[in-house]
C-alpha positions as CSV (number, residue, x, y, z in Angstrom):
1,Y,34.4,-18.7,-24.4
2,V,31.2,-17.9,-22.7
3,T,30.0,-17.8,-19.2
4,S,26.1,-19.2,-19.0
5,Y,24.1,-21.8,-18.2
6,Y,20.8,-23.5,-19.2
7,R,17.8,-24.8,-17.4
8,Q,14.7,-26.0,-18.2
9,E,11.9,-23.4,-18.1
10,Q,8.4,-25.0,-18.1
11,K,8.1,-26.5,-21.8
12,G,11.1,-24.3,-22.8
13,G,14.5,-23.5,-22.0
14,L,16.1,-20.5,-20.1
15,I,19.6,-19.8,-21.0
16,G,21.6,-16.8,-18.8
17,V,24.7,-15.3,-20.2
18,Y,26.9,-13.6,-17.7
19,E,28.4,-10.2,-19.7
20,P,31.2,-9.0,-18.3
21,N,30.7,-4.7,-17.7
22,C,26.9,-5.1,-17.9
23,R,24.6,-1.9,-16.9
24,E,23.5,-1.4,-13.5
25,A,20.1,-3.2,-12.9
26,W,17.5,-0.1,-11.8
27,A,20.6,2.2,-11.9
28,D,18.1,5.4,-11.8
29,R,16.5,4.3,-8.7
30,G,20.2,3.7,-6.8
31,G,20.3,-0.1,-7.7
32,Y,16.7,-1.4,-6.1
33,P,13.3,-2.3,-7.8
34,E,10.3,-0.4,-7.2
35,W,8.1,-1.8,-3.9
36,D,5.5,-3.2,-5.9
37,S,7.7,-4.6,-8.4
38,E,7.3,-8.6,-9.1
39,S,8.9,-10.4,-11.8
40,E,9.0,-7.6,-14.4
41,L,11.9,-8.0,-17.4
42,F,14.0,-5.2,-18.7
43,E,13.5,-4.3,-22.1
44,E,15.0,-6.5,-24.4
45,D,18.9,-5.3,-26.1
46,L,19.2,-7.9,-28.5
47,D,21.9,-5.9,-30.2
48,R,24.2,-6.3,-26.7
49,A,23.4,-9.9,-25.7
50,A,23.8,-11.3,-29.4
51,P,27.1,-11.8,-29.4
52,W,27.2,-13.8,-26.3
53,M,23.8,-15.7,-27.5
54,E,26.3,-16.6,-30.9
55,R,28.9,-17.9,-28.8
56,W,26.3,-19.8,-26.8
57,F,24.7,-21.3,-29.8
58,E,27.9,-22.2,-31.3
59,R,28.0,-24.4,-28.4
60,M,24.8,-26.1,-28.3
61,P,23.9,-25.6,-32.3
62,M,20.4,-27.7,-31.8
63,F,18.9,-24.7,-30.0
64,E,20.0,-21.8,-32.2
65,K,16.4,-22.5,-34.6
66,A,14.2,-22.3,-31.4
67,G,14.1,-18.6,-31.0
68,I,14.0,-16.1,-28.2
69,K,10.6,-15.3,-26.3
70,R,12.4,-13.1,-23.6
71,I,15.8,-12.0,-22.4
72,E,17.3,-10.2,-19.6
73,G,15.6,-11.0,-16.1
74,D,17.3,-10.0,-12.3
75,V,19.2,-12.7,-11.2
76,Q,20.7,-10.8,-8.1
77,G,16.8,-10.1,-7.0
78,A,16.0,-13.5,-7.0
79,L,19.2,-14.3,-5.3
80,D,18.0,-11.9,-2.6
81,I,14.5,-13.1,-2.6
82,Y,16.1,-16.9,-2.1
83,L,18.5,-16.2,0.6
84,E,15.3,-13.8,2.8
85,A,13.1,-16.8,2.6
86,A,16.4,-19.5,3.2
87,S,16.4,-16.9,6.5
88,I,13.1,-17.0,7.6
89,C,13.2,-21.0,6.9
90,E,16.3,-21.0,9.3
91,S,13.6,-22.4,12.5
92,V,11.7,-24.6,10.0
93,V,12.7,-28.1,9.0
94,T,11.1,-29.2,5.9
95,V,11.7,-30.7,2.5
96,E,10.2,-26.9,1.0
97,C,12.8,-25.2,3.4
98,A,16.1,-27.2,2.1
99,D,14.3,-26.4,-1.5
100,V,14.8,-22.9,-1.2
101,H,18.2,-23.6,0.2
102,Y,19.0,-25.6,-2.7
103,E,17.3,-22.6,-5.2
104,A,19.5,-20.0,-3.5
105,A,22.6,-22.2,-3.7
106,G,21.8,-22.8,-7.6
107,I,21.9,-18.8,-8.1
108,A,24.7,-18.1,-6.6
109,Y,26.5,-20.6,-7.9
110,E,25.3,-19.4,-11.5
111,R,26.7,-15.6,-10.3
112,M,29.8,-17.6,-9.5
113,D,30.0,-17.0,-5.7
114,R,31.0,-20.7,-4.9
115,D,31.4,-20.1,-1.1
116,L,27.8,-18.7,-0.5
117,A,26.6,-22.0,-2.9
118,I,28.5,-24.6,-1.1
119,A,27.1,-22.9,2.5
120,E,23.7,-22.8,0.7
121,Y,24.1,-26.4,-0.6
122,G,25.1,-27.6,3.0
123,K,22.0,-26.4,4.3
124,A,19.8,-28.0,2.2
125,V,21.8,-31.4,2.5
126,D,21.5,-31.3,6.5
127,I,17.8,-30.7,6.1
128,Y,17.0,-33.0,3.2
129,L,19.3,-36.0,5.0
130,R,16.5,-35.7,8.2
131,F,13.9,-37.0,5.4
132,D,13.8,-40.1,3.4
133,G,12.9,-40.8,0.0
134,N,13.4,-38.2,-3.1
135,A,14.8,-35.7,-0.2
136,R,17.9,-38.1,0.0
137,A,18.2,-38.2,-3.7
138,K,17.9,-34.1,-3.8
139,A,20.7,-34.4,-1.1
140,A,22.8,-36.6,-3.4
141,V,22.3,-34.0,-6.7
142,A,23.4,-31.1,-4.3
143,L,26.3,-33.0,-3.0
144,N,27.6,-33.4,-6.7
145,A,27.1,-29.8,-6.8
146,V,29.5,-29.3,-4.4
147,G,32.0,-31.9,-5.6
148,V,31.8,-30.1,-8.9
149,M,32.3,-26.7,-7.3
150,Y,35.5,-28.0,-5.5
151,R,36.8,-29.5,-8.2
152,E,36.8,-26.0,-10.0
153,M,38.4,-24.4,-7.0
154,A,40.9,-27.1,-7.7
155,D,40.2,-28.7,-3.9
156,K,40.3,-32.3,-5.1
157,T,39.9,-33.5,-1.0
158,K,37.1,-32.1,-0.8
159,A,35.5,-32.4,-4.6
160,R,36.2,-36.5,-3.9
161,N,34.4,-36.2,-0.4
162,A,31.3,-34.4,-2.0
163,F,31.2,-37.1,-4.7
164,E,31.4,-40.1,-2.2
165,Q,28.7,-38.9,-0.2
166,A,27.0,-38.1,-3.3
167,L,27.1,-41.6,-4.3
168,Q,26.6,-43.3,-1.2
169,L,23.0,-41.4,-0.9
170,S,22.3,-42.4,-4.7
171,L,22.8,-45.7,-3.9
172,I,20.8,-45.6,-0.8
173,H,18.2,-44.1,-3.0
174,I,17.9,-46.7,-5.6
175,S,17.7,-49.4,-3.1
176,E,15.3,-48.1,-1.3
């Protein structure tokens, strides 16, 4: 119907829609942004996005009247940035580095690259489990996401294992 994601973005929401046969970003530059590129967005193309957004609003009618503030960002660029940051963090064991792996995993999953997402969530969990408190709760959330992906991949055994680990960590976190 429509492959998309939604998440909170400051005091609003961010909707990402994956369209088939989309245009290449920065095609005039070989697919790469300028070196001084930071976080600019592409030119709005509401006509191209409208059919996908209409389908999304059919699924989530409460958002139909919210309006659109911006449209089209660069998901691949964000993934590349998080993966680069994660590679720099390989020798550092901090909750912040685990968060970088977690964010890279989320973006990889948004792109339907489940293998990369599972690997990055796994790295995040390994680091989170070295800490107490909220880090263990974050590990549980990551393991739950891994369980969802394994379920989508029809691997019930791995899905159940991930869900059980997430539940155990949640129970430990609640009791602390």
